[in-house]
Backbone as a ProteinNet text record, in pm:
[ID]
protein_1_A
[PRIMARY]
XXXXXXXXXXXXXXXXXXXXXXXXXXXXXXXXXXXXXXXXXXXXXXXXXXXXXXXXXXXXXXXXXXXXXXXXXXXXXXXXXXXXXXXXXXXXXXXXXXXXXXXXXXXXXXXXXXXXXXXXXXXXXXXXXXXXXXXXXXXXXXXXXXXXXXXXXXXXXXXXXXXXXXXXXXX
[TERTIARY]
10322.8	10298	10427.2	10418.4	10532.7	10542	10654.2	10670.3	10662.5	10682.6	10679.3	10541.3	10441.1	10309.2	10227.3	10241.9	10160.2	10247.4	10197	10265.4	10262.1	10367.7	10374.2	10375.9	10278	10277.4	10340.1	10442.4	10515	10511.1	10539.5	10545.5	10686.6	10708.1	10843.6	10899.3	10813.6	10865	10937.3	10877.1	10938	11066.4	11062.1	11180.8	11296.3	11268	11372.2	11427.1	11338	11384.5	11472.2	11427.2	11503.6	11635.2	11635.3	11759.8	11855.5	11803.4	11887.1	11937.3	11860.9	11898.5	11990.1	12017.3	12105.4	12052.3	11919.1	11858.9	11756.5	11758.8	11662.8	11680.8	11803.7	11827.9	11773	11789.9	11736.2	11583.4	11523.2	11377.7	11326.7	11388.1	11345.7	11367.2	11467	11496.1	11391.7	11305.3	11199	11103.1	11051	10962.9	10832.4	10796.4	10665	10666.9	10778.4	10787.2	10760	10649.2	10605.3	10586.7	10592	10561.6	10469.4	10381.1	10293	10374.1	10336.7	10408.7	10402	10289	10275.3	10365.8	10373.8	10462.4	10606.8	10641.6	10778.4	10813.9	10723.3	10752.1	10745.6	10657.7	10632.4	10700.6	10725.4	10774.3	10917	10972.3	11105.9	11210.2	11306.2	11420.6	11538.5	11649.3	11770.4	11753.3	11657.4	11632.4	11563	11490.7	11419.7	11516.8	11618.7	11715.6	11796	11869.7	11952.9	11862.6	11856.1	11763.5	11795.4	11923.2	11959.5	11896.7	11897.6	11836	11683.9	11628	11482.5	11428.3	11505.8	11462	11447.9	11497.7	11484	11348.4	11271.8	11138.7	11052.6	10975.1	10870	10757	10693.2	10594.4	10454.8	10359.1	10218.7	10144.1	10055.4	9981.5	9836.5	9782.3	9639.6	9558.5	9439.3	9346.9	9277.2	9210.2	9135.8	9024.9	8962.3	8857.8	8916.5	9034.7	9100.2	9136.8	9183.2	9219.2	9097	8984.4	8859.9	8820.6	8833.8	8800.5	8892.1	9019.9	9114.8	9074	9036	8990.8	8868.1	8774.9	8654.1	8686.5	8773.4	8811.4	8882.4	8959.7	9035.6	8944.6	8821.5	8724.7	8684.1	8666	8621.8	8737.9	8847.9	8963.2	9072.8	9046.8	9135.9	9270.8	9279.3	9405.2	9503.4	9456.7	9543.5	9576.4	9701.8	9741.7	9685.9	9688.7	9646	9728.1	9858.6	9944.8	9911.4	9878.5	9835.4	9711.1	9614.7	9490.2	9513.8	9603.9	9638.5	9697.7	9793.1	9852.4	9747.1	9659.3	9551.1	9462.7	9415.7	9324.5	9393.5	9518.2	9590.3	9608.1	9645.9	9662.9	9530.9	9425.1	9292.6	9247.7	9257.9	9207.1	9291.5	9415.7	9504.1	9531.6	9452.4	9467.7	9612.8	9667.7	9808.9	9826.2	9946.1	9989.1	10037.6	10002.1	10047.7	10162	10276.7	10390.9	10396.3	10381.5	10381.8	10439.3	10503.5	10550	10455.5	10352.8	10257.3	10149.6	10140.2	10046.7	9900.3	9868.2	9729	9686.4	9776.3	9746.6	9736.1	9819.7	9815.1	9678.9	9636.3	9508.4	9392.3	9392.2	9285	9279.5	9394.1	9400.4	9354.5	9405	9364.8	9215.7	9163.8	9020	8935.6	8998	8928.2	8974.5	9031.8	9061.6	9190.5	9281.2	9408.1	9516	9591.7	9704.3	9816.4	9880.3	9984.3	10112.2	10223.6	10356.2	10426	10495.2	10581.2	10726	10817.6	10959.6	11012.7	10985.6	11042.7	10985.3	10859.2	10800.4	10864.9	10891.7	10959.3	11097.5	11171.1	11304.5	11293.3	11200	11181.9	11147.5	11057.1	11014.5	11122.4	11199.3	11310.2	11412.3	11435.1	11526.7	11466	11340.5	11272.9	11270.4	11257.7	11250.3	11385.9	11492.2	11630.4	11661.5	11596.6	11628.2	11748.8	11756.7	11875.9	11914.1	12040.3	12088.1	12046.8	12058.3	12028.3	12121.8	12249.7	12347.3	12308.3	12265.6	12226.2	12101	12008.5	11888.4	11924.1	12015.4	12060.3	12128.2	12216.1	12285.2	12186.6	12083	11980.5	11914.2	11879.6	11816.5	11911.8	12037.4	12136.3	12154.6	12153.2	12163.6	12042.7	11924.8	11804	11810.4	11866.1	11878.8	11969	12069.9	12164.4	12111.4	12007.4	11954.3	11866.4	11899.4	11825.6	11686.2	11659.4	11529.7	11428.9	11471.5	11377.7	11268.9	11148	11034.7	11006.7	11087.1	11066.1	11117	11033.4	11077.9	11201.7	11295.4	11420.3	11392.3	11291.1	11254	11216.7	11142	11102.6	11224.7	11316.7	11440	11521.4	11534.8	11609	11545.2	11412.7	11343	11369.5	11367	11392.8	11539.2	11629.8	11772.1	11790.3	11730.6	11740	11683.4	11566.6	11502.7	11591.3	11647.9	11733.1	11863.6	11919.7	12043.3	12018.7	11904.6	11869.5	11851.8	11787.7	11764.1	11897.2	11992.9	12122.4	12201.6	12178.3	12246.5	12187.8	12055.7	11990.2	12005.5	12052	12064	12185.6
12654.7	12746.9	12770.9	12771.6	12796.8	12946.7	13006.1	13151.2	13195.4	13104.9	13142.7	13121.2	13083.9	13050.6	13172.4	13283.9	13401.7	13526.2	13630.1	13759.4	13810.9	13876.3	13934.7	14086.6	14151.6	14296.9	14332.7	14411.8	14436.1	14583.2	14606.5	14743.7	14776	14897.8	14940.9	14872.7	14829.6	14759.5	14631.6	14556	14431.4	14461.4	14562.9	14598.4	14633.9	14714.1	14754	14632.8	14545.2	14424.1	14338.3	14313.6	14227	14293.2	14425.7	14497.5	14481.6	14502.1	14487.8	14344.8	14248.5	14107.1	14064.2	14157.2	14133.3	14026	14021	13926.1	13994.6	14127	14200.2	14169.3	14162.4	14138.6	14002.7	13901.5	13769	13772	13846.1	13858.1	13925.8	14035.9	14110.5	14030	13944.1	13867	13759	13730.6	13633.8	13691.1	13605.2	13650.4	13710.6	13683.8	13723.8	13831.1	13899.2	14003.4	14139.2	14199.4	14326.7	14430.7	14556.4	14668.4	14763.5	14830.3	14923.8	15045.5	15100.5	15215.8	15334.7	15353.6	15467.6	15453.4	15333.1	15310.7	15331.6	15275.6	15290.2	15436.7	15511.2	15650.8	15743.7	15713.9	15806.6	15771.8	15642.8	15603.9	15550.9	15519.6	15461.6	15572	15555.2	15646	15568.8	15635.9	15566.8	15504.9	15552.9	15492.2	15356.6	15338.1	15212.3	15099.8	15130.7	15030.2	15080.5	14990.9	15023.4	15055.4	15181.2	15225.6	15160.3	15134.9	15067	14928.6	14858.4	14725.5	14739	14830.3	14848.7	14885	14958.9	14996.8	14877	14761.3	14639	14571.2	14618.2	14561.5	14571.2	14469.9	14478.4	14560.7	14643.2	14737.8	14698.2	14715.4	14694	14823.1	14861	14986.7	14959.3	15048.2	15041.1	15098.5	15044.5	15099.6	15221.2	15296.8	15412.8	15368.4	15256.1	15202.6	15167.5	15107.9	15073.7	15199.3	15301	15425.8	15491.7	15486.7	15540	15458.8	15326.3	15242.6	15272.7	15290.5	15324.2	15455.6	15551.3	15680.1	15662.2	15581.6	15555.5	15477.7	15378.9	15299.5	15385.8	15483	15565.1	15646.2	15665.5	15737.2	15651.2	15521.6	15432.5	15363.7	15342.9	15271.7	15371.3	15453.9	15564.7	15520.6	15398.7	15351.7	15299	15285.8	15238.1	15353.7	15358.2	15464.5	15437.9	15538.8	15524.6	15416.6	15411	15310.9	15170.6	15158.5	15028.4	14980.6	15068.1	15032.4	15003.1	15077.3	15052.8	14912.4	14876.6	14742.8	14635.4	14658.8	14563.3	14543.2	14651.7	14643	14575.5	14611.1	14548.9	14399.1	14364	14221.2	14146.3	14204.5	14140.4	14120.2	14223.8	14218.8	14133	14108.4	14027.9	13890.9	13854.3	13726.4	13703	13802	13800.1	13778.8	13740.9	13738.7	13879.8	13929.8	14061.5	14043.3	14096.4	14092	14225.1	14220.6	14344.4	14323.7	14425.4	14426.2	14504	14562.2	14644.4	14555.3	14554.7	14464.9	14501.3	14630	14670	14623.1	14640.2	14596.8	14445.2	14376.4	14229.5	14183.3	14236.7	14196	14230.6	14352.2	14395.1	14303.4	14277.6	14194.8	14052.8	13993.6	13855.7	13848.6	13948.1	13951.2	13963.1	14008.1	14023.1	13921.9	13811.2	13698.7	13703.5	13793.3	13803.5	13730.9	13645.6	13578.8	13680.1	13674.7	13771.1	13697	13745.7	13697.7	13808.2	13768.3	13859.3	13826.8	13905.1	13891.2	13750.9	13696.5	13566.1	13454.3	13465.3	13365	13374	13494.2	13511.4	13446.7	13469.5	13409.5	13257.3	13202.1	13056.3	13001.8	13068.7	13020.5	13040.3	13146.9	13165.3	13052.9	13013.2	12901.4	12770.6	12746.1	12621.8	12603.3	12713.6	12707.4	12730.6	12719.1	12728.6	12860.8	12966.1	13099.4	13153.3	13117	13144	13015.1	13005.5	12887	12893.2	12782.4	12777.3	12872.4	12872.3	12960.2	13106.6	13141	13279.7	13316.8	13222.6	13248	13272.4	13191.7	13209.5	13345.6	13377.2	13506.9	13622.6	13607.2	13710.7	13736	13630.2	13643.9	13710.1	13672.4	13731.5	13880.2	13916.8	14059.1	14136.8	14077.8	14143.7	14157.5	14057.6	14060.4	14175.3	14205.1	14312.6	14450.5	14454.5	14580.9	14649	14772.1	14844.1	14886.3	14889	14936.8	14824.7	14698.7	14590.7	14584.4	14554	14540.2	14393.2	14305	14161.5	14123.6	14057.8	14018.5	13928.8	13955.9	13878.6	13729.5	13698.8	13558.7	13488.8	13557.2	13499.4	13477.2	13573	13557.5	13440	13430.4	13318.1	13184	13178.4	13053.2	13011.5	13107.2	13073.4	13034.2	13103	13065.8	12922.1	12887.9	12750.3	12649.5	12681.2	12591.9	12571.6	12680	12672	12596.7	12619.2	12549	12399.2	12359.9	12217.3	12160.7	12238.8	12195.4	12177.7	12265	12256.6	12134.1	12087.6	11968	11842.6	11842.3	11722.3	11708.6	11812.7	11806.7	11730.7
5905.3	5794.9	5719.4	5590.8	5504.6	5479.3	5511.1	5498	5352.5	5259.4	5118	5056.2	5136.5	5083.2	5041.8	5111.8	5083.2	5085	5025.1	5029.2	5172.2	5212.6	5345.9	5330.9	5389.5	5395.6	5529.1	5529.4	5653	5693.1	5819.8	5868.5	5916.2	5957.6	5991.3	6115.9	6208.4	6327.2	6286.6	6197.4	6150.5	6074.2	5988.8	5910.9	6003.4	6105.1	6200.3	6274.5	6321.4	6390.4	6300.9	6178.8	6088.1	6048.1	6037.2	6010.9	6129.3	6250.3	6369.9	6388	6337.3	6346.6	6231.3	6141.6	6027	5930.6	5915.2	5820	5728.5	5726.5	5644.3	5495.3	5451.6	5308.7	5265.2	5348.2	5315.9	5312.5	5403.6	5406.8	5279.6	5244.2	5126.1	4998.6	4997.7	4876.7	4848.9	4945.2	4920.7	4816.2	4732.2	4624.6	4674.3	4797.8	4845.3	4954.1	4974.1	5076.4	5011.9	5047.9	4991.6	5100.5	5059.9	5148.4	5070.7	5140.9	5069.6	5025.1	4912.4	4858.8	4954.9	5020.7	5111.9	5233.5	5289.2	5403.4	5359.2	5244.1	5195.3	5172.4	5112	5080	5200.5	5296.5	5405.7	5538.2	5562.1	5694.4	5696.9	5582.3	5578.9	5582.8	5673.3	5679.7	5737.3	5759.4	5805.1	5944.1	6023.8	6155.1	6141.8	6031.8	6009	5978.7	5901.2	5860.4	5742.5	5682.4	5567.4	5447.9	5411.1	5307.5	5172.8	5144.5	5018.8	5012.1	5123.3	5127.9	5120.9	5197.9	5201.4	5063.2	4986.1	4851.6	4758.5	4799.3	4719	4740.7	4839.2	4863.9	4739.2	4715.1	4613.8	4675.8	4594.8	4645.6	4598.5	4687.5	4653.4	4684.1	4596.1	4612.2	4648.7	4727.6	4760.8	4645.7	4628.3	4528.7	4589.2	4505.3	4556	4651.4	4622	4710.7	4846.9	4847.1	4973.9	5053.2	4984.5	5052.9	5116.1	5048.1	5104.9	5227.8	5218.9	5334.5	5452.8	5426.9	5533.7	5599.8	5519.5	5573.1	5662.4	5617.1	5696.8	5823.9	5813.8	5931.5	6036.5	5990.4	6085.1	6177.1	6136.3	6220.5	6340.4	6318	6425.8	6497.5	6428.6	6486.8	6521.9	6620	6654.7	6711.3	6763.1	6822	6718.2	6594.2	6486.6	6393.2	6348.5	6257.1	6117.1	6035.7	5896.4	5827.6	5855.9	5793.4	5843.2	5972.3	6024.8	5950.5	5938.8	5871.5	5722.9	5661.5	5521.6	5505.8	5591.9	5585.7	5608.2	5703.6	5731.5	5607.5	5547.9	5433.2	5314.4	5287.5	5175.9	5201.9	5324.3	5357.9	5343.7	5395.5	5387.9	5243.4	5165.1	5028.2	4934.6	4973.2	4889.4	4950.5	5053.5	5122.3	5163.6	5233.2	5272.5	5422	5456.7	5595.7	5627.6	5743.8	5786.6	5884.9	5852.1	5943.1	6016.1	6148.2	6225.1	6364.5	6413.3	6550.7	6641.2	6582	6655.7	6716.5	6848.5	6916.4	6889.5	6884.9	6856.5	6717.3	6619.7	6483.3	6476.7	6549.5	6554.3	6604	6716	6775.7	6682.6	6630.3	6539.8	6416.8	6358.1	6236.7	6264	6370.7	6403.6	6434.9	6503.8	6533.2	6406.8	6299.5	6172.2	6067.5	6114.8	6026.8	5947.4	5982.3	5910.7	5990.5	5922.7	5987.6	6008	6125.2	6159.6	6198.1	6146.3	6185.2	6262	6367.3	6442.7	6407.6	6457.6	6423.4	6450.1	6568.7	6602.1	6515.8	6479.7	6390.4	6252.5	6207.5	6078.5	6082.4	6190.5	6203.5	6200.3	6277.9	6280.3	6141.7	6073.1	5942.7	5835.9	5847.1	5752.9	5770	5893.2	5920	5870.1	5903.7	5865.2	5713.7	5641.1	5495	5427.6	5507.4	5456.6	5386.9	5432.5	5381.8	5458	5585.8	5666.7	5737.8	5774.5	5846.1	5992.7	6058.6	6202.2	6277.4	6241.4	6307	6285.8	6164.4	6135.4	6215.7	6232.4	6311.9	6458.7	6510.2	6649.3	6664.7	6571.1	6577	6565.7	6484.1	6470.9	6605.6	6675.5	6808	6907.2	6900.5	6991.5	6962.6	6836	6800.9	6852.7	6840.7	6892.4	7044	7108.1	7254	7299	7218.5	7250.8	7212.6	7132.9	7081.6	7186.6	7216.7	7321.4	7277.1	7147.8	7099.9	7073	7083.5	7054.7	7161.4	7116.3	7208.8	7239.2	7183.5	7202.7	7342.1	7421.5	7555.9	7550.6	7639.3	7644.1	7664	7743.5	7768.2	7637.1	7550.2	7421.5	7331.8	7334.6	7257.2	7309.7	7442.6	7502.6	7468.5	7471.8	7438.4	7294.3	7202.5	7062.5	7042.6	7108.4	7099.1	7146.8	7262.3	7314.8	7215.7	7159.9	7063.1	6939.2	6889.2	6770.9	6800.6	6920.1	6956.2	6968.4	7025.1	7031.7	6892.3	6805.4	6666.8	6593.3	6619.9	6549.6	6593.8	6716.2	6766	6704.1	6681.7	6627.9	6477.8	6411.1	6264.6	6221.8
[MASK]
+++++++++++++++++++++++++++++++++++++++++++++++++++++++++++++++++++++++++++++++++++++++++++++++++++++++++++++++++++++++++++++++++++++++++++++++++++++++++++++++++++++++++++

């Protein structure tokens, strides 16, 4: 999959990971990286990442019909937050890839036909599409490995580092 093929609606988990990996600015600079206006206005703060960089995100707004649907979905989908459901509905209605670090949202979205990217897939695809170098991708994984707040299993980070290091030798 080409990371530049579709718009990516992202949530704060991904933003925090990419910020901690020191590749958030490159991600945001892609023409197709969007965030919902409500998430940006309500959930973004200095704990999420560098607010100056985050403010460079292109913003997508939900329609009134989408907001009503989110409200209705929140009655039946109690394990997902309003923002999770908002990201899901916007991604679905705009034929977008949903970038999320939230496992419940990932499962719900995939079960409903939405393609989902996680942090490590984003790193791999950013490298594959020459948005970041192989060295920068490896360093991003190493930074995540050192981060105490990352939810990404160390084994997965090590596997991607190994894969990227092998790739850098063959290039």
